[in-house]
C-alpha positions as CSV (number, residue, x, y, z in Angstrom):
1,X,116.5,110.3,105.3
2,X,113.0,109.6,106.6
3,X,113.0,107.2,109.5
4,X,110.6,104.8,108.2
5,X,113.6,104.3,105.2
6,X,115.7,101.7,106.4
7,X,118.8,101.7,104.0
8,X,119.8,103.9,100.9
9,X,118.4,101.0,98.7
10,X,115.0,100.5,100.1
11,X,115.0,104.7,99.3
12,X,116.1,104.1,95.6
13,X,113.6,100.8,95.2
14,X,111.2,103.0,96.7
15,X,111.4,106.0,94.0
16,X,111.9,103.2,91.0
17,X,108.7,101.7,91.8
18,X,107.0,105.2,92.1
19,X,108.0,106.6,88.9
20,X,107.1,102.7,87.3
21,X,104.1,102.3,88.7
22,X,103.0,106.4,88.0
23,X,103.6,105.7,84.3
24,X,102.0,102.1,83.9
25,X,98.8,102.6,85.9
26,X,98.3,105.6,84.3
27,X,98.3,104.4,81.0
28,X,96.0,102.0,82.1
29,X,93.6,104.5,83.3
30,X,93.2,106.3,79.9
31,X,91.7,103.6,77.7
32,X,88.4,103.9,78.7
33,X,88.6,107.9,77.2
34,X,89.2,106.0,74.2
35,X,85.8,103.9,73.0
36,X,84.4,107.0,71.2
37,X,87.5,107.2,69.2
38,X,87.8,103.6,68.8
39,X,84.2,103.5,67.5
40,X,84.5,106.0,65.0
41,X,88.1,105.1,64.1
42,X,88.4,101.1,64.1
43,X,84.1,100.4,64.3
44,X,84.5,98.9,67.6
45,X,81.4,98.0,69.3
46,X,81.2,98.7,73.1
47,X,81.1,95.0,73.3
48,X,84.0,94.6,71.8
49,X,85.8,97.1,73.6
50,X,84.5,95.9,77.3
51,X,85.6,92.8,75.9
52,X,89.5,93.6,75.1
53,X,89.1,95.3,78.4
54,X,88.3,92.3,80.0
55,X,90.9,90.5,78.2
56,X,93.5,92.8,79.4
57,X,92.4,92.3,83.3
58,X,92.6,88.8,82.5
59,X,96.1,88.7,80.9
60,X,97.5,91.1,83.3
61,X,95.8,88.8,86.0
62,X,97.4,85.8,84.5
63,X,101.0,87.3,84.3
64,X,101.1,89.1,87.4
65,X,102.1,85.6,89.5
66,X,104.2,84.8,86.5
67,X,106.4,87.8,86.6
68,X,106.3,87.7,90.3
69,X,107.7,84.5,90.5
70,X,110.4,86.0,87.5
71,X,111.1,88.5,90.4
72,X,111.2,86.4,93.3
73,X,113.9,84.8,91.5
74,X,116.0,87.1,89.3
75,X,114.9,90.4,90.5
76,X,111.9,92.9,89.9
77,X,114.1,94.6,87.6
78,X,114.4,92.6,85.0
79,X,110.4,91.3,85.0
80,X,109.8,95.0,84.8
81,X,112.0,95.9,81.9
82,X,110.7,93.0,80.1
83,X,106.8,94.1,81.3
84,X,107.5,97.9,79.3
85,X,108.8,96.6,75.9
86,X,105.9,94.2,75.6
87,X,103.5,97.3,76.5
88,X,105.0,99.5,73.8
89,X,104.5,96.9,71.3
90,X,101.0,96.2,72.4
91,X,100.9,100.5,72.3
92,X,102.5,100.2,68.7
93,X,100.1,97.9,67.3
94,X,97.2,99.3,68.8
95,X,98.3,102.5,66.6
96,X,100.0,101.5,63.8
97,X,98.0,98.2,62.9
98,X,96.9,95.9,62.0
99,X,94.6,97.2,64.6
100,X,90.9,95.9,64.0
101,X,88.8,92.9,64.8
102,X,90.5,90.0,66.5
103,X,94.1,92.5,66.2
104,X,92.3,95.1,68.2
105,X,92.2,92.5,70.5
106,X,95.5,91.3,70.5
107,X,96.9,94.8,71.3
108,X,94.7,96.6,73.5
109,X,93.6,92.8,75.2
110,X,96.3,90.4,75.0
111,X,99.6,92.5,74.7
112,X,99.0,95.6,76.7
113,X,97.2,93.0,80.0
114,X,100.4,91.1,79.8
115,X,102.6,94.1,80.0
116,X,100.5,95.1,83.1
117,X,101.4,91.7,85.0
118,X,105.1,92.9,85.0
119,X,104.5,96.8,85.6
120,X,101.7,97.6,87.5
121,X,101.0,96.8,91.0
122,X,102.0,93.2,91.7
123,X,105.6,93.4,91.2
124,X,106.8,96.5,92.2
125,X,104.7,97.0,95.3
126,X,105.7,93.7,96.5
127,X,109.0,94.3,95.9
128,X,108.9,97.7,97.4
129,X,107.4,95.2,100.7
130,X,111.2,93.2,100.7
131,X,112.9,96.2,101.8
132,X,110.6,97.6,104.4
133,X,110.1,95.5,107.8
134,X,106.6,94.6,109.3
135,X,106.3,97.9,111.2
136,X,106.5,100.4,108.2
137,X,105.7,98.4,104.9
138,X,101.9,99.6,104.5
139,X,103.2,103.1,104.9
140,X,106.4,102.4,101.9
141,X,104.0,100.3,99.8
142,X,100.9,103.1,100.1
143,X,103.6,105.3,98.9
144,X,104.0,103.6,95.9
145,X,100.4,102.9,95.3
146,X,99.5,106.6,95.7
147,X,102.2,107.4,92.8
148,X,100.0,105.3,90.8
149,X,96.9,108.6,91.9
150,X,99.5,110.3,90.7
151,X,99.3,108.9,87.4
152,X,95.2,108.6,87.4
153,X,95.2,112.2,88.2
154,X,97.3,113.7,85.4
155,X,96.9,111.0,82.5
156,X,93.1,111.4,82.2
157,X,93.8,115.4,81.7
158,X,96.5,115.0,79.5
159,X,94.9,112.2,77.0
160,X,91.9,114.2,76.8
161,X,93.4,117.3,76.2
162,X,95.3,115.4,73.1
163,X,93.2,113.7,71.9
164,X,90.6,116.6,71.3
165,X,93.8,118.5,69.9
166,X,95.7,115.5,67.8
167,X,93.5,112.7,67.7
168,X,93.7,109.1,69.3
169,X,96.5,107.9,67.0
170,X,98.8,110.8,68.1
171,X,98.2,110.4,71.1
172,X,98.9,107.1,71.4
173,X,102.5,107.6,69.9
174,X,103.2,109.8,73.1
175,X,102.2,107.2,75.4
176,X,105.5,105.6,73.6
177,X,107.9,108.4,75.2
178,X,106.5,107.1,78.6
179,X,107.0,104.1,78.4
180,X,110.6,104.7,77.2
181,X,110.8,106.4,80.5
182,X,109.5,103.2,82.4
183,X,112.4,101.2,81.0
184,X,114.7,103.7,82.2
185,X,113.0,103.4,86.0
186,X,112.5,99.8,85.7
187,X,116.3,99.1,85.9
188,X,116.6,100.8,89.4
189,X,114.1,98.7,91.0
190,X,117.1,96.5,92.8
191,X,116.4,93.0,94.2
192,X,116.7,93.0,98.4
193,X,119.5,91.9,99.9
194,X,118.2,90.0,102.6
195,X,114.6,88.8,104.0
196,X,113.2,90.7,106.4
197,X,111.6,89.1,109.6
198,X,112.0,86.1,108.3
199,X,114.3,82.8,109.8
200,X,116.6,80.3,108.2
201,X,113.2,78.3,108.2
202,X,111.4,80.8,106.3
203,X,114.3,81.6,103.9
204,X,114.8,77.9,103.1
205,X,111.2,77.3,102.5
206,X,110.6,75.8,98.3
207,X,108.1,77.4,96.1
208,X,105.9,74.4,96.1
209,X,106.0,74.5,100.2
210,X,105.1,77.9,100.1
211,X,101.7,77.4,97.4
212,X,100.5,74.6,99.3
213,X,100.6,76.7,102.8
214,X,98.9,79.8,101.2
215,X,95.9,77.8,99.9
216,X,95.1,75.9,102.6
217,X,95.2,79.1,104.9
218,X,92.1,80.2,105.3
219,X,92.9,84.2,105.4
220,X,94.5,83.8,102.2
221,X,91.8,82.4,100.4
222,X,89.2,84.9,101.7
223,X,91.6,87.5,100.8
224,X,91.6,86.4,97.0
225,X,88.1,86.2,97.0
226,X,87.8,89.8,98.3
227,X,90.3,91.2,95.9
228,X,87.6,90.0,93.2
229,X,85.1,92.7,94.4
230,X,88.1,95.7,94.4
231,X,89.1,94.9,90.4
232,X,85.1,94.5,89.2
233,X,84.3,97.9,90.6
234,X,87.8,99.7,89.4
235,X,86.9,98.0,86.6
236,X,83.5,98.6,85.8
237,X,84.4,102.3,86.4
238,X,87.4,102.9,84.8
239,X,86.3,101.6,81.7
240,X,82.5,102.4,81.6
241,X,82.0,105.6,83.7
242,X,82.8,107.6,80.6
243,X,79.8,105.7,78.6
244,X,77.7,106.0,81.8
245,X,78.0,109.6,81.9
246,X,77.2,110.1,78.5
247,X,74.3,107.7,79.0
248,X,72.8,110.0,81.6
249,X,73.1,113.1,79.8
250,X,76.1,114.7,80.8
251,X,79.3,116.1,78.6
252,X,82.4,114.3,78.2
253,X,84.5,116.5,80.9
254,X,82.2,115.3,83.5
255,X,83.9,111.3,83.1
256,X,87.6,113.1,82.8
257,X,86.7,115.4,85.7
258,X,85.2,111.9,87.6
259,X,88.7,109.8,86.5
260,X,91.0,113.0,87.8
261,X,89.1,113.4,91.1
262,X,89.5,109.6,91.6
263,X,93.3,109.8,91.2
264,X,93.7,112.7,92.7
265,X,91.9,111.8,95.9
266,X,93.2,108.0,96.0
267,X,96.9,109.8,97.0
268,X,95.1,110.7,100.4
269,X,93.6,107.8,100.9
270,X,96.3,105.1,99.9
271,X,98.5,107.6,102.1
272,X,96.1,107.4,104.8
273,X,95.1,103.8,104.7
274,X,99.2,103.0,104.6
275,X,99.6,105.0,108.1
276,X,96.4,103.3,109.7
277,X,97.9,99.9,108.3
278,X,100.5,100.6,111.0
279,X,98.2,101.3,113.9
280,X,94.8,98.9,113.4
281,X,94.6,95.4,112.2
282,X,94.6,95.8,108.3
283,X,91.3,93.2,107.6
284,X,89.1,95.6,109.7
285,X,90.2,98.5,107.4
286,X,89.2,96.4,104.6
287,X,86.1,95.9,105.9
288,X,85.5,99.6,106.4
289,X,86.9,100.1,102.9
290,X,84.6,97.7,100.8
291,X,81.2,99.3,103.3
292,X,82.2,102.7,102.2
293,X,82.2,101.6,98.3
294,X,79.0,100.5,98.8
295,X,77.7,103.7,100.2
296,X,79.5,105.7,97.6
297,X,78.6,104.2,94.3
298,X,74.5,103.9,96.0
299,X,74.9,107.6,96.4
300,X,76.3,108.5,92.9
301,X,73.7,106.1,90.8
302,X,70.6,107.1,93.0
303,X,71.3,110.9,92.6
304,X,70.1,112.9,90.0
305,X,72.8,113.4,87.5
306,X,74.9,116.5,88.0
307,X,78.3,117.8,88.5
308,X,78.4,118.1,91.9
309,X,77.0,114.7,92.0
310,X,80.2,113.7,89.5
311,X,82.4,115.9,91.9
312,X,81.0,114.4,95.1
313,X,81.4,110.5,93.6
314,X,85.3,111.6,92.2
315,X,86.3,112.4,95.6
316,X,85.0,109.6,97.6
317,X,85.3,106.7,95.7
318,X,89.4,108.1,94.5
319,X,89.5,108.2,98.7
320,X,88.8,104.2,98.5
321,X,90.3,103.5,94.8
322,X,93.6,101.7,95.5
323,X,93.5,101.8,99.1
324,X,93.0,98.4,99.5
325,X,96.2,97.5,98.1
326,X,99.0,98.7,101.1
327,X,96.4,96.2,103.6
328,X,96.1,93.1,101.3
329,X,100.0,93.5,100.5
330,X,100.5,93.8,103.9
331,X,98.6,90.9,105.2
332,X,100.3,88.8,102.9
333,X,103.7,89.7,103.5
334,X,102.6,89.6,107.2
335,X,101.4,86.3,107.5
336,X,103.4,84.3,104.8
337,X,107.2,86.2,104.9
338,X,108.7,88.5,101.8
339,X,110.5,85.7,100.1
340,X,107.4,84.8,98.1
341,X,105.9,87.9,98.3
342,X,105.7,88.6,94.7
343,X,103.8,85.8,93.8
344,X,101.6,85.3,96.5
345,X,100.3,88.8,95.8
346,X,100.7,87.9,92.1
347,X,98.3,85.3,92.7
348,X,95.8,87.5,94.9
349,X,96.3,90.1,92.3
350,X,95.3,87.7,89.9
351,X,91.6,87.0,91.3
352,X,91.1,90.7,91.3
353,X,92.0,90.5,87.8
354,X,89.2,87.9,87.2
355,X,86.9,90.6,88.9
356,X,88.0,93.3,86.6
357,X,87.4,91.3,83.6
358,X,83.6,90.8,85.1
359,X,83.7,94.4,85.3
360,X,84.8,95.5,82.0
361,X,83.0,93.1,80.1
362,X,79.6,93.0,81.9
363,X,79.2,96.6,81.9
364,X,79.6,96.4,77.9
365,X,77.3,93.4,77.5
366,X,74.6,94.9,79.9
367,X,74.3,98.3,77.9
368,X,74.2,96.7,74.5
369,X,71.4,94.2,76.0
370,X,69.4,96.8,77.8
371,X,70.5,99.7,76.8
372,X,72.0,100.8,80.5
373,X,74.8,100.4,82.7
374,X,72.4,100.2,85.8
375,X,72.3,96.0,86.3
376,X,75.9,96.5,86.5
377,X,76.5,98.5,89.0
378,X,73.8,96.5,91.2
379,X,76.3,93.8,90.9
380,X,79.0,96.5,92.3
381,X,77.2,97.2,95.4
382,X,76.4,93.7,96.4
383,X,79.9,92.5,95.9
384,X,80.8,95.2,98.1
385,X,78.4,93.9,100.9
386,X,80.2,90.5,100.1
387,X,83.6,91.8,101.1
388,X,82.7,93.4,103.7
389,X,81.5,90.0,105.0
390,X,84.3,87.8,104.2
391,X,87.5,90.1,106.1
392,X,86.3,90.1,109.5
393,X,87.3,86.2,110.0
394,X,90.9,86.5,108.5
395,X,93.5,85.5,111.1
396,X,96.7,88.0,110.3
397,X,98.9,86.8,112.8
398,X,102.3,85.3,111.3
399,X,102.9,81.8,110.6
400,X,105.2,80.0,112.3
401,X,106.9,77.3,110.7
402,X,108.9,74.8,112.3
403,X,111.9,73.3,111.6
404,X,112.3,69.6,111.1
405,X,115.1,67.8,113.0
406,X,116.2,64.3,111.5
407,X,118.5,62.7,114.1
408,X,120.8,60.1,113.4
409,X,121.3,57.1,115.8
């Protein structure tokens, strides 16, 4: 057994979470490739498509803390199992109908969004974090996030090939088999038998006290605001990069190459960030990461369109894609402990999804109004500068809770 894995249960949960997040995040990454098919087959506009993805991001965010609380109280396996049931319902409705107008928004937006709140990032990553001590937590969560990257790499390739071979409806039917595998993997996302790195007063903390403590902590508030930027940027890229490459005169495979490279190189980015999180202050790593994102976007949009430019962007942005997750989750666990980790990280992720809604919707909105995605890219660059600045003042030190002793005289 690898030295950083504390016990057999932790290994089982780690493998389970990797399978869950590979499937969930892999499928979620492919929706941008369906925009032309939805335009032709369902008559949706780019604004409607962007709105559906934006709604998906909002419901993903709103239900992340709800499923996080379910995981904290009853176990992550139950939360994720429910999520995959809803995921299957959303995909079934999208290809079987009704799937136009408001129903398009309900299936792709509401149902898939609710499902992602349970199956993607928040619950699986946090449940793994509960099984590992502070010294190795970012490595474990980095491995789980890297599994999402494997899904990011494989899913666009499979989806693009399937769309060209059998069409969008049959491709969505294939997604149902992956969801069934996710249901199986969710059964093994078992709860930790103890709260690591915690005292009795930490374990006795109530939900209300935990929420009050978090929102009066300056570092937590800054972390929440910073994750808005992450959501805006990755959803702008994931949703609108196919349309943007088409706008710049590149063929459809250029967007597929970018998305696949992002998935592949994010494996190294998240694993590397997980390791660096054990050596350096996590807030400093986040500052550097957001600054590098601004540079990557600038080089991409201000350089002439070409296959080489697409490859460079896919590699550089891929290294930075989900690399925010291990240090962000690690800071939350390090400051507040693991008892309410799924809930607290779910709230951070809610703000991420507010950003994701803005990135998805504004990308399509700017294109329909101005015929270009440029203003959305400019916003992404400005937000990177903002995120770089606000992470620096975060205090990562654990909160020292005091036991209140009542004496009887």
